[in-house]
C-alpha positions in Angstrom: 11.8 -0.8 4.4 8.8 -2.7 3.0 8.0 -6.2 3.9 5.1 -8.4 3.1 2.8 -9.3 6.0 2.1 -13.0 6.3 -1.7 -12.4 6.8 -1.9 -11.6 3.1 -4.0 -14.0 1.1 -5.5 -14.2 -2.5 -5.7 -10.7 -3.8 -5.6 -9.1 -0.5 -2.0 -8.1 0.3 -0.6 -6.4 3.3 2.9 -4.7 3.7 4.6 -3.1 6.6 6.4 0.1 5.7 8.9 1.1 8.2 11.9 3.5 8.5 13.0 5.1 5.3 11.7 3.6 2.1 14.2 3.2 -0.8 13.9 2.6 -4.5 14.8 -1.0 -3.8 11.9 -1.5 -1.6 9.5 -1.3 -4.6 11.2 -4.5 -5.8 9.6 -6.1 -2.7 6.2 -4.5 -3.2 5.6 -4.7 -7.0 6.0 -8.5 -7.8 3.3 -9.7 -5.5 1.0 -6.8 -6.6 1.6 -7.7 -10.2 1.1 -11.4 -9.5 -2.3 -10.6 -7.8 -3.3 -8.4 -10.7 -2.4 -11.1 -13.2 -4.2 -13.8 -11.3 -7.5 -11.9 -10.4 -7.5 -8.6 -12.3 -7.2 -6.4 -9.2 -5.6 -6.2 -5.8 -6.6 -4.9 -2.4 -3.7 -3.4 -0.5 -2.9 -2.8 3.1 0.0 -0.5 4.0 0.8 -0.5 7.8 2.7 2.8 8.0 2.8 2.8 11.9 6.7 2.8 11.8 7.2 4.7 8.6 9.6 7.6 8.8 10.2 8.9 5.2 10.7 8.0 1.6 14.1 8.7 0.1 14.2 11.1 -2.8 15.7 8.3 -5.0 12.5 6.3 -4.4 10.1 9.1 -5.6 10.2 8.0 -9.3 9.4 4.4 -8.4 6.6 5.5 -6.1 5.0 7.6 -8.8 5.6 4.9 -11.4 3.9 2.3 -9.1 0.9 4.6 -8.7 0.6 5.2 -12.4 0.9 1.5 -13.3 -1.5 0.1 -10.7 -4.1 2.9 -9.9 -6.8 1.2 -11.9 -5.9 -2.3 -10.5 -5.9 -1.4 -6.8 -9.5 -1.8 -6.0 -9.0 -0.8 -2.3 -6.0 0.6 -0.3 -6.0 0.7 3.5 -3.4 2.9 5.2 -2.8 2.1 8.8 -1.1 4.6 11.1 -1.1 6.8 14.1 -0.6 10.3 12.8 -2.6 13.1 11.3 -0.4 13.4 8.2 -1.1 9.8 7.4 -4.9 10.8 7.0 -3.7 13.4 4.5 -1.6 10.7 2.7 -4.8 8.5 2.3 -6.4 11.3 0.4 -3.6 11.4 -2.0 -3.7 7.6 -2.1 -7.1 7.8 -3.4 -6.2 10.2 -6.2 -2.9 8.6 -7.3 -2.8 5.0 -6.1 -6.1 3.3 -5.7 -9.8 3.5 -6.8 -10.7 3.8 -3.1 -8.6 4.5 -0.1 -9.3 4.6 3.7 -7.3 5.4 6.8 -7.4 3.2 9.9 -5.7 3.3 13.2 -6.6 -0.4 13.9 -5.0 -2.9 11.6 -7.7 -5.5 12.2 -10.4 -3.1 11.1 -8.3 -2.4 7.9 -8.0 -6.1 7.1 -11.8 -6.5 7.7 -12.5 -3.7 5.3 -10.3 -5.2 2.6 -11.9 -8.7 3.1 -15.5 -7.4 2.8 
């Protein structure tokens, strides 16, 4: 499941990614990202993956399409989590999803980085 975090503002958007992500979850993620890109030319994105479990196979195409479409528009991506594998995912995010990506264990530090 993907849900927008109320702390989002301007072109800094945060989303909580929890449980199993489906193709339909990208219908929640993409419209505000597109609106931010349309309004300001770029977006800074926080993904709180603390409760993330897995992405369903059916969502892989949407995931890859999202990365292809928005890579150059995602100025910064902060991934928040508590696991070693999430650090590795951040490396992939820098290649496929954003111009710059960083891993955080503290959500407030992630927001601060995106706001700076």
